[in-house]
N, C-alpha and C positions, 0 to 999 in steps of 0.2 A: 082296645086293639082287637083286630080280627085274628083269632087264633087259627082259623081255617086258612086264611091267607098266609100267615107266618109258617104254618105247617107245610103248606104247598111250596113256599119259598125254600124252606129247609130241605125238603125232599129233592127239589131241583138242584140246589147247590151241592147236596151230597152226591147226586148222580154225576154232576160235572166233575167233582173232586175225584170220584172213583175212576171215571173214564180217562181223566187226565193222568192219574198215577199209573193206569194200565197201558199207557203208550201214546195217548193223544197229545200229552205235553210236548214230547220231542217232535212228533209229526207237525204240530202247529207251529212250533218255533222254527223249524226248518222251512216250512212252507212260506211263512211270513218273510224269512230271511232271503229265500231264493226268489220270491215274487217281485222284489223291488219295492214293496210297500212298507218296508220297515222304517220307523221313525219319520212318518209323514209330517212335514212342518205344520200343516193345518191342524193336526191332532195334538202334536207336542206343544205348540204355541198356545193353543186353547187351554190345554190342561195346565200349563204353566200359569196362565192368567187365573184360572179357577183356583189353583193352589194358593196363589197370592191373595185373592179375595177372601178365601175361606180361612186364611191364617195358617195353613198347613206348612208353608215354608218357614214360618216363624216358630211354631210350637205345636206338637200334636194335640195338646189339650186346650189350645186357645179357643177354638170355636165352641167346644163343649162348655168351657167356663163361662163364656159370654152367654150362651144359650141357657145355662143353668141360672145365671143371674137374672135373665129376663123371665124365666119361669118362676123364680122366687119372688120377684117383684109382682108378677101377675097373681101369684097366690095370695099376696098381701092386699093388693088393690082390687082384684076382681075374683073374689073367693068362689063365686058360683060358676066362673067360666071354665070351659074345658081345656082351652089351649095351654094354660100354664102347666097343667098336669101332663099333657102330652109332651111338652118340652122337657120337663124334669125326667119323665120316664125314658125319653129318647137319649138324653145325656147319660143316664145311668147305663143304658145298653151300650152306648158308644165307649164309655170309659172301661167297661168290662171287656169289650171286644179289643180295644187298643191294648189294654193290659195283658190279655191273653196272647195277642199277636207278638208283643215284645218278648214275652217269655218263650214263645214258640221259636222265634228267630234264633235265640240263644241256644235252645235245645237241639234244633235240627240242623243249623248251620248250612243250609242248602245254598249252593252257588246260583247266581243269576244266569239266565240264558245268555246274556252278552258275554259273561265270563267264560262259559262253556264253549260258545262259538269261537271265541278268541283262541282258546287253547286246543279246541278240537277233541278234547278228552271227555267222553260221556261216561266213563267208568267210575269216576269219583265225583259225585254230585252232592251227596248228603254228608253231614258232619265234617264239612270242609272249611268251616269258618265263614261261610256266606251268610247273607241276610235276606234270602228270597222268600222263604216260607215261614209263616203266612205273609200275605201282602199288607203293607202299611196303608196304602191308599184305599184298598178295599175295606180295611177295618175302619178307617176314618169316615169314609163316605157312606158305606152301608150301615155302619154302626149307628150313625146319627139319623139317616134318612129312611132306612127300612122300617123302624118303628113308627115314624111319622106317616109313611105310606100305608101302614097297617090300620091307621085310624081314618083314612080317607074313605068316604062312602061309595065312591064309584070307581070302576076299573081304570078309566082314563085318567083320573086324578092320581091313582097309585102309579100308573105308568109314567105320568109326567114327573112325579117326585123322584122316581127311580132312574130317570134319564141321566141325572148327574152321576150317580155311582156307576151305572152301566157304561157311560162314556169314559169315566176315569179308568175302569179296569180294562176296557178295550184298548185304550191308548197305552196303558202300561204293558199290555201284551204286545202291541205294535212296536213299542220301544225296546223290546227284548229285555225288559227289566223283571218280568215275571212269567211264570208258567201258568197255564189254565188252572192247575190245582192250587197254586198259591192264592189267586184271587178268590177261587171257590171256597177254600178253607176259611178265609176271613169272612166271607159273606155267610157261610154256614154258621160260624160262631155268632155273628150278629143276629141271625134268625133264631138260633137256639136261646140266646140271652133275651131276645125280644119275646119269645114264647114264655120264658120264665117270668118276665116282667108282666106280660099279659095275664098270666095265671095269678100272680101275687096281687096285682092291682085291680082285680075284677070289680071290687066294690068302689074303689077310689077312681077308677077310669073304666066304667062300663062301656061295652060296645055300642055303637050307634044303632038306632032302630032301623031295620030293613036295609042293611047295607047291600049294595049291588056288586 
């Protein structure tokens, strides 16, 4: 894995988290709500299909378990191949990210934007029994795909892989299901866990030569 790429991703997500908490969260929610762009069918329907294909609608851990099984089979049948190691490392990052997300939801109890818009009360957002922070979708998609992007040798390959999690979080923002800081926190967790995995697995999963 490219630790430089992951460090850059972590820094980016940390900045987005910070600016969200400092006021952009509310501004973005209100702008989307007032613009008439909220819950666009093209976005919500596509994400619904993506969640169905990925198994997210069934079980948070389903895609990871399937990917882990494929990685384990690859380790047995293609011991010299790189891809089984990538899959195993990605699943471990996803599992850690999802686990942290679930703990965070219980700890922070942040209300979702749609709940706050319905009540009109912005004074009581945290520790109110909500489940907005961190984002489950962001944990699921970034947790699995960010480590895979980090092993891609070219920038356009990384961007292509990250198209899915980026689309997912943009759609969740559009649906008023999450704040910017919600999705940024989960993505930051994924980047940090991926950095740990990249450091621990340097001998087992060395970086590609001359990555671009």
